C-alpha positions in Angstrom: 12.0 -9.2 3.2 13.8 -7.7 0.2 12.4 -4.3 -1.1 9.6 -4.7 -3.4 8.7 -8.3 -2.6 5.4 -7.5 -0.8 4.3 -5.1 -3.5 5.0 -7.7 -6.2 2.9 -10.3 -4.3 0.0 -8.0 -4.0 0.2 -7.0 -7.6 0.2 -10.6 -8.7 -2.7 -11.3 -6.3 -4.8 -8.5 -8.0 -4.0 -9.5 -11.4 -5.0 -13.1 -10.7 -8.3 -12.0 -8.9 -9.1 -9.6 -11.8 -8.7 -12.3 -14.5 -10.9 -14.7 -12.4 -13.6 -11.6 -12.2 -13.4 -11.7 -8.6 -12.6 -7.8 -8.0 -15.5 -5.6 -8.1 -14.7 -1.9 -8.7 -18.1 -0.6 -8.2 -16.9 0.5 -4.8 -13.5 1.0 -3.5 -11.7 2.1 -0.3 -8.3 3.5 0.5 -6.5 3.6 3.9 -3.1 3.6 5.4 -1.3 2.1 8.4 1.9 2.7 10.0 4.6 0.2 10.6 7.4 0.6 12.9 10.9 0.1 11.7 13.9 -0.3 13.7 16.3 -0.8 10.9 17.1 1.4 8.1 15.7 1.3 4.5 14.7 3.2 1.4 11.2 3.8 2.7 11.8 4.4 6.4 11.3 8.0 7.8 11.3 9.8 11.2 7.8 10.4 12.7 6.8 11.5 16.2 6.1 7.9 16.9 9.7 6.9 16.1 10.9 5.6 12.7 8.6 3.8 10.3 6.8 3.1 6.9 3.4 3.9 5.7 1.5 1.2 3.7 -1.4 2.7 1.9 -3.8 0.3 0.0 -6.9 0.6 -2.1 -9.3 -2.4 -1.7 -12.6 -3.2 -3.6 -15.7 -3.7 -1.7 -14.7 -7.3 -0.8 -11.4 -6.0 0.9 -9.4 -7.5 -2.1 -6.4 -5.4 -2.9 -6.2 -3.4 -6.2 -3.4 -1.0 -5.4 -0.6 -0.6 -2.9 1.8 2.3 -2.0 4.7 1.9 0.4 6.4 5.0 1.5 8.4 6.7 4.3 6.2 7.5 7.3 7.1 11.0 7.3 4.6 12.5 4.8 0.9 12.7 5.6 -1.5 10.1 4.1 -3.2 12.8 1.8 0.2 13.3 -0.1 0.2 9.6 -0.6 -3.3 9.2 -2.2 -2.2 10.3 -5.9 0.8 7.8 -5.9 -1.6 5.0 -4.6 -4.1 5.6 -7.2 -1.4 5.8 -9.9 -0.2 2.3 -8.8 -3.7 1.0 -9.7 
């Protein structure tokens, strides 16, 4: 998948859901996951688990996405929180 395609899809989904009044921001959650990467790319970094990427997302209380950050797997999640919040 080309760089940025997944992020664009989630942004469009969040915009659509917001317009429909389906996103509830009264309570939100943030979490990250590690995705292994065998090939090179701009957001791939070395970790003790190998090479990979971190996907951090903020979701509303119905698990609907409201923000997304995709970065190298090297930095810890705490360093990615601000970037993800700004993406909102």
